[in-house]
C-alpha positions in Angstrom: 135.9 118.1 220.6 135.9 119.0 224.6 138.8 117.9 227.0 138.7 117.7 230.3 142.0 117.2 232.6 141.4 115.3 235.7 144.4 114.4 237.8 146.6 112.4 235.9 144.2 111.6 233.2 142.7 113.6 230.4 139.7 112.8 228.9 138.7 113.5 225.4 134.9 113.6 224.2 134.5 112.3 221.2 130.9 113.0 219.2 128.9 112.2 216.4 130.0 109.9 213.6 133.5 108.2 214.1 134.2 107.9 210.5 137.0 108.9 208.3 137.6 112.3 208.3 136.2 112.2 211.7 138.7 109.5 213.1 141.5 111.5 211.5 140.7 114.6 213.8 140.4 112.5 216.7 143.5 110.4 216.1 145.6 113.5 215.2 144.1 115.3 218.6 145.2 112.2 220.6 148.6 112.6 219.1 149.0 116.2 220.4 147.9 115.0 223.8 149.7 111.7 224.0 152.9 113.1 224.4 151.8 115.2 227.7 149.5 112.7 229.7 150.1 109.7 231.2 146.4 108.5 230.6 143.9 109.5 227.9 140.3 108.4 228.4 138.3 108.6 224.9 134.8 108.9 225.9 132.1 107.8 223.3 129.1 108.6 225.3 128.2 110.9 222.3 129.9 108.6 219.4 126.5 107.0 217.7 128.6 105.5 214.6 131.8 104.0 213.8 133.0 102.6 210.7 135.9 100.8 209.0 138.1 103.9 208.3 137.2 105.2 212.2 138.6 101.9 213.3 141.5 102.2 211.3 142.0 105.7 213.1 141.6 104.5 216.4 144.1 101.9 216.0 146.4 104.3 214.8 145.9 106.2 217.9 146.3 103.4 219.9 150.2 103.4 218.3 150.5 106.9 218.6 149.6 106.7 222.3 151.7 103.6 223.3 155.0 105.7 221.4 154.2 108.3 223.9 154.0 106.3 227.0 150.2 107.1 227.1 147.8 104.4 228.2 144.7 105.0 225.9 141.0 103.7 227.4 137.7 103.8 225.7 135.1 104.7 227.7 131.2 104.4 227.4 130.8 102.5 224.3 127.6 101.8 223.2 126.7 97.9 222.6 126.7 98.7 218.9 130.3 100.0 218.9 131.3 97.2 221.7 130.2 94.4 218.8 132.0 96.1 216.2 135.1 96.0 217.8 134.3 92.4 218.6 133.4 91.2 215.4 137.0 93.0 214.1 138.7 91.2 217.2 140.0 94.4 218.4 138.6 94.7 221.8 141.9 93.2 223.1 143.4 95.8 221.8 141.9 98.5 223.9 141.9 99.1 227.3 137.6 99.5 227.7 135.6 100.7 230.7 131.9 101.0 230.9 132.2 104.1 233.7 134.4 106.7 234.6 134.6 105.4 237.9 136.1 102.1 236.5 138.7 104.1 234.6 139.7 105.9 238.1 139.9 102.5 239.4 142.0 100.8 236.7 144.6 104.4 236.8 144.5 104.4 240.9 143.5 100.9 242.4 144.8 102.1 245.8 142.7 105.2 245.5 139.4 105.5 246.9 138.2 108.8 245.0 136.6 108.8 241.8 136.9 110.7 238.6 133.2 112.6 237.9 132.8 114.7 235.1 129.8 116.9 234.5 
């Protein structure tokens, strides 16, 4: 799981299946990172599947990040994962953006610069 730090934002790049075991690993990683960053962006661009156990771990990660005064943002969700969040009525629980540029605008609305991750 790759992590990139850009200014005040830490980007965690999830990959593959976001199921129970993988979701638990990501939730643990978020628990490690959340106390050390103001903003944590979970990048879903390489996630091709999420199940109910993965959703549960994601909800737990939101709780942990909030307890640590860390803003958890989801980015680059596929249409399928967006639909799953809508069906589960979880899209309002998460702060969701399509691009890094939108994340940057959300965390620094007065700043003209953009996040760029290669």
